[in-house]
N, C-alpha and C positions, 0 to 999 in steps of 0.2 A: 504494500500500500504506500503510495507516494503522497507525502504531506507537502502541501504548498506553503512555503514560507513567505512571510510578509516583511518587506524591508531588506536592507543589506545585511549580510552576515557580520556579526561582531568581530570575526577574525580580520576581515578586510578593513573594517572601521578602525580597529586598533593598529593595524599595520600602517594605514595612511596617517593616523595620528602620530605613531612613533617616528615615521619618516619625516613628517613635518617638524616634530620636536628636535630630531637630529639636525635638520637644516637650520633651525633656529640657533642651536648650540654652535654650529660651525660659523654662522654669520656673526653671532655675538662675539665669539672668540676672535675672528678676523678683525672685527672692529676694535675690540679692546686691545689686541696685540699691536695693531697699527698705531693706535693712539699712544700706547705705552712707549713704543720705539720712537715715535715722533717727539714725545715729551723728553726722552733721554737726550735726543739731539738738540732740542730747543733749550734744555736746562743749562747747557754749557754756555750758550750765547747770553742767556739771562745773567749768568755769573760774570761773564766778561763785561757786560754793560754795567753791572753793579760795581765791579772793581773800578772801572773808569769813572763812574759817578762819584764814588767815595774819594778817589784820587783828586778829582776836580774840587770837591768841597773842602777836603783837608788842606790842599795847597792854595785854595782861594784863587783859582786860575781865572784870568781875564781873557777876553777874546784875543788880545795880542800875545798872550803867553800860553796859548793852547798847544804850541809845538812841543812843550815839555812832556806831553803825553807819549811822545816817542820813547821815553824811558821805560814805558810799560810794555812795549812791543816784544822785548825778549821773553816776557813771561806769558805771552799769548801765542797761539798757533801761528805758524808762518803765513798761512794763507788767510788769516782773519782780516776782514775789511772793516776798519773802525772809522766812523765819521761823526763829527760834532757840529751841530747847527744851532743857530739862535732861533728866536721865535719868528723872525721874518723869513726864515728859510736859507739864510746865508751860511755857507759852509765855512766854519772856523778852523776845522782840522779834518784832514782825510789822508790816511796813510797810503791809499791806493786810489788815485784819481783816475777813473776810467775814461772820462771825457770832460771837456771844459763846459759843455752844455749842462751836465749834471751839477757842476759847481755853481753855476749861475742860477739855476732853477731848482734848488733843493726842496723848496716848499711845494713844488708841483708834484713831487713824488707821493704816491698814494699812501705809503706807510708813514711818511712824515706828516701828512695832513691828518690822518687818523690818530697818530700819537699825540698831536697837539689838541685834539678834541677829546679822545677817550683815554689818554695816558699811555697807551702802548699799542703796538700793532705788529703783525707778521706779514711778510710778503716774499713770494718766490719769483725771481726774475733773472734775466740774463742780459748782460751788457755786450755791445758789439766789440769784437776783438777778444772776448774771453771764451774759454773752452767749456766751462761748466756753468750751470745755473747756480745762483746764489740764494740762500735762504736768509732773509734779513729780519732783524728784530729791532724795532724802534721804540724808545721809551722817553717820556718827557719828565725831566728832573731839574729842579732849581733853575728854571727859565731856559734850559738847553734841551735839545733833542739829541740823545745818544743813540747811534745806530751801529749795530754790529752785524756782520754778514760772513757766512762760511759757505764755501762752494760744496755742492752736492757731488762729491767724487764718486766713482763707481763703488768704492767700498761702502760709502754712506748709503748709496742707492740700494745696494744689496741688503744692508742692515735694516732699511726701512720696509723691505718686502716681508710679507707674512711667512711663517714657517709652514710650508706646505707639507713637510714630512709629518708634522704633528697632526695636521688636518687629515692627511691620509690615514694616519693611525686611528683617529676618531671614527672615520668612515668604516675602516676595517673592523673596529671594535663593534660598531653598530650592526654590521652585517653578521658578525660572529654571534652576537646576542639574539638577533632577530630569527635566525634559523631554528634554534630550539624553541623559541617562543611560538613560531609558526607551526612547528610540529605538535607542540602541546595544545595549541588552539585548535588544530585540526582534530586532535583526539577528543577534546571536549566538545567539538562540534558534532562528532558522531554520537557522543553520549547525549547531547542536547536533542538530536533528532529522535533518539530512542525515547527520551522522556516526553517529547512532543507527541510521539505516537501513543505512548502510555496514557497521556492526558486525553488525547483525541479519541481513544478507544471507548472509554466509558462516558466521555462527553457526548458522543454520538449514540450512546447506548447500544454499541455493537457487541459488547461483551461485558460480563459481570466483572467487577473489580477483583473478585477472588480468583478469576481464571487468567488474569494478566500476569505473565512471568515477571518475577522480581530479579533484577540484575544482581550478580554475585560480587559486587565491588562497593566502593564507598557511596556510589549513587543509589545503591539499593536501599540505603537508609532513607534517602529523600523520597523514594517511591513509597516506602512504608509510611512515612509521615504524611504523604499526600493521601494515601488510603485512609489513614486515621482521621485526617481533616475531612475527607469526603464523608466518612461515617458520621462524624460530628455534625456536619451540615445536614445530612439526612435526618438525624435525630432532632436538630434544631428546627428543620422544616416541619416535622411532625408536631413538635411542640407549638410552633407558630400556628399551624392549622387548628390545633386544639384551642389555643387562646382566641383565635378568630371566631371559632364557634361559640365560645363563651361570650365574647363581645357582642356577637350578633344576637344571642339570646337576651343579653342585657339591654341592647338597643330595642329589641322587639317588645320587652315588657316595661321599658322606661316610660315615665309620664310625659317626657318631652318628645316632641316630634323631631326626629333626626334624619338627615339625608346627606349623603356624600356625593360629590360631583368631581369629574376630571376638570383639567384646565380648559377643555373645549366644551364645558357645560353638559357633558354626558353623565347620566346618573349611574352611580356605582351601587348604592344601597339606600333604601328608604324604609323606615318602619311604619307601622299602621297609624300611629298617632300623628305622624307628619301628614299623611294623606287625609286624616280626619280634620286636622286643624286647617289644612290648605283648602279643603272643600268648604269649611265653615267661613273662612275669610273671603274666598272667591264666590261664595254663594252658588256653588254648582257642584255637580257630582262628576269627578274625574279621577282616573288613576295615573294620568300623565303629569308627573311632577314638573315637567318642563313648562307647563302652563304658567307656573310661577313667574318665569322670565318674560312672559308676554303681557302680564297684567300691570296696569299703571299703579296699582296699590303697592307693588313692590318696586316702584321706579327707583327709589333711593338705594335700595339693595343692589339692583342691577348696575346702577352707576358706580357704586363702590367696587363691585366685582370686575367691571370693565376698566375702571381707572382708580385703583386703590390709593395712589399718591403717597406711597411709602407706609401706609397703615396695613396692619394684618388682621384687624378686628373691626366689626361693625355691629352696632346695636341700635335698634329703633323700636317703636311701639305702634301697633295698629289696633284701633278700637272700632269694632264692627258690632252693631246691634246690641249695645250694652255690655259687650265682652271686650276685654283688652288682652292683646297678645304681644309678647315680646319676641322680636325677630333678631337672632344673632347670627353672624357669619364669621367664620375663622378661615383665613387664607393661609395655606401652607407654603413651604419653600418651593415646592414643585408646581405652584400655581393651582393645584387642586384645592378644593375648599369644602367646608362643612356648614350646613345651615341648620339652625336649631330654632324651633318655634315652641314657646311656652305659653300656657294659659295663665296669666297673672291676675285674673279677675279677683280671685280670693274673696268670694262674696261674704263669707263669715267674718273674715278679718276686716273688710271694709265696713261691715255692719257695726263691729265693735268700735272702729274708728269714728264712725258717724255718731254712735251713741255718746262716746266720750266727748266728741266735738260739740254735740248738742248740749250736753251738760255744761261744758265750759262756756258756751255762748250764752245759755240761759243765766248762768251765774254772773257773767260779766255785764249782761244787759239789764239785769234786775236792778242794780244800783242807779244808773242814770234814768231808767224808766220810772222807778219809784220816786226819785227826786223830782223829776219833771211833774209827775202827777201831784206830788205834795205841794209844790209851789203853785201850780195852776189851781188846785183845789182851794188853797188859801186865798188866792186872788178872787176866785168866784164867790166863796162864802163870805168874804169880807170886802165888799165893794167900797167901803168907806175908809180903807187904808190910806195913810198919807202917801204923797207922791214919792217920797224917798224909799219907803218900804216896797211900794209897788215896783219901782225901778229896780231895787235890789233883787226882789224875787224874780222879776222878768229876766234880769241879767243872769241870775243863777240857773234859771230854767233854760235859757239860751245856751249857756256853757255846757250843760248836761246833754242838750240836743246835739251840739257840735261834737261832743265826745262820743255820743251814740252813733252819729254819722261817720266819725272816724273809725269806730270799731267795725261798722258794716262795710266800709270801703276796704279796710285792711283785710277783713275776712274774705271778701270777694277776690282780692288780689292773691291772698294766700291759697285759697281753694283752687283758683285758676292755675297757680304755679305748681301746686302739688298734683292735681288730678288731670290737668289738660295743658301740659307745657307746649304741646304742638300748636296751640292757638296763638302763641307769641311769635311775631315776626322777628327775623334775624337780619342784622345789618352790621357793617363795620363801624365800630364806635371808637373814637379816640378818647381814651380815659382822661387825658389832660384837658381836652376841650370840654368834656362833660363836667369836670371839676371846676374849671374856670366859670362855666355857666352857673353852676351851683353856688359857688362862693362869691363870685364877683357880681352876679345879677340877682338870681332868685332869692338867695338867703342872705344877701349882704346886709340888709336892714336888721334882720333877726340876729346876725352875728355881732353887728355893731352895738345893738341894744344890750346884748349880754357881755359886751367888752371882751369878746373872744379873739384870740390870735390863732390863725390857721397857718401852719407850716406845710406848704405843698411841695413834696419832693418826688414828683412824678414828671418824667420827661415827655415832651411832645412826641407823638408817633407811637404811643403805647396802644396799639390797635387790638381790640377784642371783637370778634364776630359774634354778636349776641343781640339781646334785646335792650334797647336804650332805656326803656321805662324801668326795667328791673335793675339795670346797672345804676341808674340814678337813685332808685329806692335803697340800694345798698348803702351808698355814701350819705344820703339824706337821713336815713334812720339812725345810722351810727352817729352822725353829727348831732341830730336832735336828742338822742339818748345821752350823749356826753354833756351837752349844754343844759339839759334838764336836771341832771344829777350832780354835775360839778359846780354849776353856778357861774357867777360872774368871774372875769379875769381868768377864764379857763384857757388852756393852750392845747390845741388839737394838732397832731402831726399825722400826715398821710404820706407814706413812703412806699415806693415801688423798689424794694430792697434786693430783688433778685429776678432773674429771667432765665429760662432754659428754652429748649426747642418747642415745648408744648404749652408752657404756663407762664403767666406773670404772677409774682408773689408780692402781696401788699401787707403793710402794717399800719393799723389805725390805733392811735393811742391818745390818752388825755392825761392831765396832771391832777386828777382827783385823788380820793383816798382809796380807790379800788373797792373790792367787795370781799366778803368773807369767802374763804377757800371752799367751803361746803356748797356754795351757790354757783361757783364758776362753771361747773359742768352742766348746769341746768338753765342758764340764762337764755338759751336759744329755744327753749320749749314754749309752746303756745300758752299765753296767759300766765306764765311763771313770773313771779315778782319777788324781788329781794326785799324782805321786811325792813331791814335796817337801812333807813334813808332812801329807800326806793319804793315807796308805797303809792297807793292810788292818789294820795294827796298831790303827787306830782303831775297827775293827769296822764293822758295817753291811753292807747287801747290795750297795751300789754302784748301786742303782736309785732311790734317793730323789729325786734331782733329775730323773731321767727321768720319774718319776711326776708330779712337779711340772709339767714341761713338757706331758705328755699331758693332765693335768687342766686346765691353762690353755687348751690347744688345744680340749679338749672344750667349754669355756665360751666359745668364739669369740674368744679373745684371742691375744696374742703375748707372748713372754718373752725377755729377754736379761740378761746380767750384765756388770758392769764394776767395775774397781777404783776406790775413792775416792782422791782426792788426799791426804787426811789419813790414809789407812790404812783397811783393811777392804774388804769386798766389798758391792756393791749389786746387788740383783736387782730389775729393773723389769718389771712385767707389767700387763696390762689384762684385765678380765673383762667380757664383754658382759652388759648388764642383762637381756637376754632369753635368754641362753645359746645364741644362734644359731638359735633356733626361728623 
């Protein structure tokens, strides 16, 4: 059986790589050796130039006394060309003047120009009438250019050439090492083909793993390990199938409606509750779960699945014919997804909530209603009351009616926020602009009357996509609550102290006395009142902080309160930038 291999054999790949590596070694060696030999030749000329420079400095030579440099020539090589030039290029000394033209135009020489600019320069050139090329070194020292030159004699030329004997040795050594490597690689290639056949055999289910022969060498252990892994995989496969059956049974009897889909919206699995809830929502009888993607009722869900925009979860509510369903979607890494539908009507729980709410409302409305009735009854039964009393009773009745109206309005807003959040429109709201409108326009007179100082530490461009009315209610109720209980000369601070990818984090604080710790966790409950210093004598509906909490929850955030160490109360909350959409 011939096995088709994919790609080039590793033997050839390693061979090409080794050859390329050997070439790199040879090239690198040639370059380094050439540079080293050149440095050896050049180092002598640097030394000669340095000796001449020191001699000129120590003897304080002038242009007219440069001829005394001839006393150094016995210590230099006989064929050394030594030239001294000033900054203008004039030749002050030259032990071997090759031409009058070079003496006049020394500054025109390339090595002289660059030495004046860069401090030193090398140049290889040949003069007319000379047998060899000269390697010149020019250096600028103490306002003079010192140039030394040595001819490149045949011996020097030979010295500068690379050592090809060593290069040949490197090539021979590479060939010598590659031959056993190639033979070894060929041997392992044959073993590789046997292993490939071994894997291919039971991959194609042409033979049972137990019937495949095991090699009697070190590779036999690999075959045995592969067989052990294969058996473990088979066992894991059986366990996975068993777990799958358990999950399917769980999904079948779960109270939630569960359905799984591929990335192309093809259904994988759906339990009976999902079909039931889907039919209830669509108000039709169907077993085709893909009808969900065609109904406008699930329009937001479909938009999320088609354009998740970096999110992997989606939650919304659908209320149909007095029942409320929660629709959740979870998007997996492979773009497949799960949809869960829950019936969250909870009739009994809502009944208890309504009874509790009714009792609270009756309790809160009883006081203002009784007060109004008492004042009006007094006015009716005593028509001869003096004008001051009549005015006082009328004013008190009016105050209680206003309080009654405030309670009714707050209850309406609170009920709408808790039970029907989908009725609130959403828009992009700049919190900075909203606070400016609150403190500079609407509540300015109220703040000035209470001699309150507001520290606004929120930057412009703090955008929340939510409901403007509820956002306004958050900050107004917190402000009203602080002014009501702190009193005059209060200091209110509103700070956007942090921001991340999903939320803005706010801190609202005042400089009052704070509240007892046992009340801190309850101040956001409906009609909850702190008895010490925060009684009904202060007025209000008792729902302000509840509205704040529900508004924060509506915008996908959380809220809590704490006492400051230096005195006063802090309210910390966060608002989702996209309002949970």
